[in-house]
C-alpha positions as CSV (number, residue, x, y, z in Angstrom):
1,X,15.8,-2.7,-10.9
2,X,12.8,-4.8,-9.6
3,X,13.0,-8.1,-7.8
4,X,10.3,-10.7,-7.3
5,X,9.6,-12.5,-4.0
6,X,8.7,-16.2,-3.6
7,X,7.5,-17.5,-0.2
8,X,6.7,-21.1,0.2
9,X,5.1,-22.8,3.3
10,X,6.7,-20.1,5.5
11,X,6.5,-20.7,9.2
12,X,7.8,-18.7,12.2
13,X,7.6,-19.7,15.7
14,X,8.4,-17.8,18.9
15,X,8.7,-20.6,21.4
16,X,5.3,-22.2,21.5
17,X,3.6,-19.2,19.7
18,X,3.2,-19.6,15.9
19,X,3.5,-16.2,14.3
20,X,3.4,-17.4,10.7
21,X,1.7,-20.5,9.7
22,X,2.3,-22.0,6.3
23,X,2.3,-18.8,4.1
24,X,2.7,-19.4,0.4
25,X,2.5,-16.6,-2.2
26,X,4.5,-14.8,-4.9
27,X,5.0,-11.2,-5.5
28,X,6.1,-10.0,-9.0
29,X,8.6,-7.1,-9.0
30,X,7.7,-3.5,-9.8
31,X,4.5,-3.2,-7.8
32,X,3.1,-1.6,-4.7
33,X,1.6,-4.1,-2.3
34,X,-0.6,-3.4,0.7
35,X,0.0,-5.8,3.6
36,X,-3.0,-5.8,5.9
37,X,-3.9,-7.5,9.1
38,X,-5.2,-6.9,12.6
39,X,-2.8,-6.4,15.6
40,X,-0.9,-9.6,16.1
41,X,-1.7,-11.1,12.7
42,X,1.9,-11.6,11.7
43,X,2.6,-8.5,9.4
44,X,5.7,-7.4,11.3
45,X,7.0,-11.0,11.6
46,X,6.5,-11.5,7.8
47,X,8.4,-8.4,6.9
48,X,11.2,-9.3,9.4
49,X,11.7,-12.6,7.7
50,X,11.6,-11.1,4.2
51,X,14.3,-8.7,5.3
52,X,16.3,-11.5,6.9
53,X,16.0,-9.9,10.3
54,X,14.6,-13.2,11.6
55,X,15.2,-16.7,10.4
56,X,12.2,-18.7,9.2
57,X,11.4,-21.8,11.4
58,X,10.4,-23.7,8.2
59,X,9.7,-23.0,4.5
60,X,11.6,-20.9,2.0
61,X,11.8,-17.2,1.2
62,X,13.5,-16.3,-2.1
63,X,14.1,-12.9,-3.5
64,X,15.2,-12.8,-7.2
65,X,15.4,-16.6,-6.9
66,X,17.9,-16.6,-4.1
67,X,17.4,-17.3,-0.3
68,X,17.5,-14.2,1.8
69,X,18.8,-15.7,5.1
70,X,22.6,-15.1,5.4
71,X,22.9,-13.7,1.9
72,X,24.4,-10.3,1.9
73,X,24.2,-9.9,-1.9
74,X,20.3,-10.0,-1.5
75,X,19.8,-8.3,1.9
76,X,21.7,-5.3,0.6
77,X,18.9,-5.0,-2.0
78,X,16.2,-5.1,0.7
79,X,15.2,-2.1,3.0
80,X,12.8,-2.5,5.8
81,X,11.7,0.7,7.6
82,X,10.0,0.0,10.9
83,X,8.0,2.2,13.3
84,X,11.2,3.7,14.8
85,X,14.6,4.4,13.5
86,X,16.6,2.3,15.9
87,X,19.9,1.6,14.2
88,X,21.7,4.6,15.8
89,X,21.9,6.2,19.2
90,X,20.0,9.2,20.4
91,X,23.2,11.4,20.4
92,X,23.9,10.6,16.7
93,X,22.8,13.2,14.1
94,X,20.5,12.7,11.2
95,X,23.6,12.9,8.9
96,X,24.9,9.7,10.6
97,X,21.7,7.9,9.8
98,X,22.1,9.0,6.2
99,X,25.8,7.8,6.1
100,X,24.8,4.5,7.8
101,X,22.1,3.8,5.2
102,X,24.3,4.8,2.3
103,X,27.0,2.3,3.4
104,X,24.4,-0.5,3.5
105,X,22.4,0.3,0.3
106,X,24.2,0.4,-3.1
107,X,21.2,2.1,-4.6
108,X,21.3,5.0,-2.1
109,X,20.6,8.4,-3.7
110,X,22.2,11.1,-1.5
111,X,20.8,14.0,-3.6
112,X,17.3,12.6,-3.2
113,X,17.8,12.3,0.5
114,X,18.8,15.9,0.8
115,X,15.7,16.9,-1.2
116,X,13.5,14.9,1.1
117,X,15.0,16.4,4.2
118,X,14.2,19.9,2.8
119,X,10.7,18.9,1.9
120,X,10.0,17.5,5.4
121,X,11.8,20.2,7.2
122,X,14.6,18.1,8.8
123,X,18.1,19.2,9.3
124,X,20.9,16.7,8.9
125,X,22.6,18.3,11.9
126,X,19.7,17.5,14.2
127,X,20.4,14.8,16.8
128,X,18.1,11.8,16.6
129,X,17.2,11.9,20.3
130,X,15.8,15.5,19.8
131,X,13.3,14.3,17.2
132,X,9.6,13.9,18.1
133,X,7.9,10.5,17.3
134,X,6.5,12.0,14.1
135,X,9.9,13.4,13.0
136,X,11.5,10.0,13.7
137,X,8.9,8.5,11.4
138,X,9.7,11.1,8.7
139,X,13.4,10.2,9.0
140,X,12.5,6.5,8.4
141,X,10.4,7.5,5.4
142,X,13.4,9.5,4.0
143,X,15.8,6.6,4.6
144,X,13.4,4.1,2.9
145,X,12.6,6.3,-0.1
146,X,16.2,7.5,-0.7
147,X,17.5,4.0,-0.3
148,X,15.8,3.2,-3.6
149,X,16.2,-0.4,-2.7
150,X,14.7,-2.9,-5.2
151,X,12.6,-4.3,-2.4
152,X,11.5,-1.6,0.1
153,X,9.1,-2.2,2.9
154,X,7.4,0.3,5.2
155,X,6.0,-1.2,8.5
156,X,3.6,1.3,9.9
157,X,6.3,3.8,9.3
158,X,3.8,6.7,9.2
159,X,3.0,6.5,12.9
160,X,3.2,9.9,14.6
161,X,3.1,11.9,11.4
162,X,0.4,14.5,11.2
163,X,-2.0,14.3,8.3
164,X,-0.3,16.8,5.9
165,X,3.0,15.1,6.4
166,X,1.5,11.6,5.8
167,X,-0.1,12.7,2.5
168,X,3.2,14.3,1.5
169,X,4.8,10.9,2.2
170,X,2.2,9.0,0.1
171,X,2.6,11.4,-2.8
172,X,6.4,11.3,-2.7
173,X,6.3,7.5,-2.6
174,X,4.1,7.2,-5.5
175,X,6.0,9.8,-7.6
176,X,9.3,8.3,-7.0
177,X,8.0,4.7,-7.6
178,X,6.8,5.8,-11.0
179,X,10.2,7.3,-11.8
180,X,12.1,4.5,-10.2
181,X,10.0,1.3,-10.2
182,X,10.7,-1.3,-7.5
183,X,8.9,-3.7,-5.2
184,X,7.3,-1.8,-2.4
185,X,5.3,-3.3,0.5
186,X,3.4,-1.1,2.9
187,X,1.8,-2.3,6.1
188,X,-0.7,0.0,7.6
189,X,-3.8,0.3,9.7
190,X,-4.8,3.6,7.9
191,X,-6.3,1.5,5.1
192,X,-8.6,4.0,3.4
193,X,-6.0,6.7,3.6
194,X,-3.2,4.5,2.0
195,X,-5.1,2.2,-0.2
196,X,-5.1,4.4,-3.4
197,X,-1.4,3.4,-3.6
198,X,-2.0,-0.3,-3.6
199,X,-1.9,-2.4,-6.8
200,X,-2.4,-5.7,-5.0
201,X,-3.4,-6.5,-1.4
202,X,-2.3,-9.3,0.9
203,X,-4.4,-9.9,4.1
204,X,-3.1,-12.1,6.8
205,X,-4.9,-13.2,9.9
206,X,-3.5,-15.3,12.8
207,X,-0.4,-16.0,10.7
208,X,-2.3,-17.3,7.7
209,X,-2.9,-15.8,4.3
210,X,-6.5,-14.9,3.9
211,X,-6.3,-13.1,0.6
212,X,-3.9,-12.1,-2.1
213,X,-5.7,-10.2,-4.8
214,X,-5.7,-7.2,-7.2
215,X,-6.8,-4.1,-5.2
216,X,-9.4,-3.2,-7.9
217,X,-10.7,-6.8,-8.0
218,X,-11.1,-6.8,-4.2
219,X,-13.0,-3.5,-4.2
220,X,-15.3,-5.0,-6.9
221,X,-16.4,-7.6,-4.4
222,X,-18.7,-5.2,-2.8
223,X,-21.0,-2.3,-3.6
224,X,-22.7,0.5,-1.6
225,X,-26.4,0.9,-2.2
226,X,-28.0,4.2,-1.3
227,X,-31.6,5.5,-1.5
228,X,-34.9,5.4,0.2
229,X,-34.6,3.0,3.2
230,X,-37.4,0.7,2.3
231,X,-36.1,0.3,-1.3
232,X,-32.6,-0.4,0.0
233,X,-33.8,-3.1,2.4
234,X,-35.7,-4.8,-0.3
235,X,-32.7,-4.9,-2.7
236,X,-30.1,-6.1,-0.1
237,X,-32.4,-8.8,1.4
238,X,-30.5,-12.1,1.2
239,X,-27.2,-10.5,0.7
240,X,-24.3,-10.1,3.2
241,X,-24.5,-6.6,4.5
242,X,-21.3,-5.3,6.1
243,X,-22.9,-2.2,7.6
244,X,-25.7,0.4,7.3
245,X,-26.1,4.1,7.7
246,X,-29.3,6.1,7.8
247,X,-30.0,9.8,7.6
248,X,-33.8,10.5,7.7
249,X,-35.5,8.5,5.1
250,X,-32.3,7.8,3.2
251,X,-30.2,4.7,3.8
252,X,-26.9,3.3,2.7
253,X,-26.0,-0.3,2.9
254,X,-22.7,-2.0,2.1
255,X,-23.1,-5.3,0.4
256,X,-20.4,-7.9,0.2
257,X,-20.3,-10.4,-2.7
258,X,-20.6,-10.2,-6.4
259,X,-23.6,-8.3,-7.8
260,X,-24.9,-9.4,-11.2
261,X,-26.7,-7.4,-13.9
262,X,-30.1,-8.3,-12.5
263,X,-29.1,-6.7,-9.1
264,X,-27.9,-3.6,-10.9
265,X,-31.1,-3.4,-13.0
266,X,-33.3,-3.7,-9.9
267,X,-31.4,-0.9,-8.3
268,X,-31.8,1.3,-11.3
269,X,-35.5,0.7,-11.5
270,X,-35.8,1.4,-7.8
271,X,-34.0,4.7,-8.2
272,X,-31.1,3.6,-6.0
273,X,-27.5,4.6,-6.3
274,X,-24.6,2.1,-6.5
275,X,-21.1,3.1,-5.5
276,X,-17.7,1.6,-4.5
277,X,-17.2,0.1,-1.1
278,X,-14.3,1.0,1.1
279,X,-11.3,-1.4,1.2
280,X,-11.3,-1.0,5.0
281,X,-14.8,-2.3,5.3
282,X,-13.9,-5.3,3.2
283,X,-10.8,-5.9,5.4
284,X,-12.8,-5.8,8.6
285,X,-15.3,-8.3,7.2
286,X,-12.6,-10.7,5.9
287,X,-10.8,-10.8,9.3
288,X,-13.8,-10.8,11.5
289,X,-13.5,-13.5,14.2
290,X,-16.0,-16.3,13.9
291,X,-19.2,-15.6,15.7
292,X,-18.8,-11.8,15.8
293,X,-20.7,-9.2,13.7
294,X,-20.4,-5.6,13.2
C-alpha cells in the first residue's frame, strides 16, 4: 500500500519565528525521498506536520487525499521515527516499545521486528534506559521498518550508529522497500552515504523549498573534471566551480551547471576525465548563504 502526499502553501510559526514558509509540493507514493537541509532549515518541522505531531499555521497537508490533522484513519498509516525513541520510559523494556508500536500501526509485522532485533543484536528484554545512543537509534530503525507504514519517515534516525550498523540499516531499508513498496522520507546530514537510496530529493532552506527533483537529474547538473591542472583550468574557465583539489600536476574541479557536447568534446581532446559530482557538493552549493563561497 502506497500513499501520496500533497502539500500546499504550508506555513508553520513558532511564535514570531517562521519555521516553514509557503511550502508547496507533491510526493507520489512508492518512492524513497531524501529530505535535505542545513541545521534549522525546517526539516524536522516539516516531518512533524506531515505526521500530525504539529498543526500547520496555514496551508494544507493531504495524505491519500485526506487532511492529516486530527484524522486517526490517516495518522495510523504514518510513522515518524525521530532521533530518539521517546514514547516510553527508561524502565520499559524493548518489548513494550514493540507492543506500543504494534497497537498504533495496523501494518505492523511482528515477525519482521523479531528478525531485525536479531540482526542488530538487540534483546526484547533489555530496558530502554540501558541502551546506548546508537542502540536507541537502532531500536527506532527497527520500529520504523517493522511498522511497514504506507508513509514512513526517518528524521536523522541513524545518529549514534556506527558505520557497519548504518550500512546494515540502509541495506535493510532498501531490501524491504523493494519487497513492500511504500512512501519513505529520509532526512539526513550524511548525504553521500545515504544518497544511493534516494529516487527524488527535496532541499529546503530557511523554511522554503529550494529544489524538488529526481536524484539522477540533480546529479547530472554537475561534473567533475580531472587531469593536468592547466588543461582543467582552461576547460572550466567561465563555469561555476564548486571546489578544486590538486595532487602534484593533477587537478580535479567540480563544475556546476549543464555541460553540452562541445564541453565534453573539448575535455576529450584535452585528455581530461569527466565523472559524476557528489550530491553533497551540490547540496552545499544550493544552500550556500548569499555572499559566501567555499
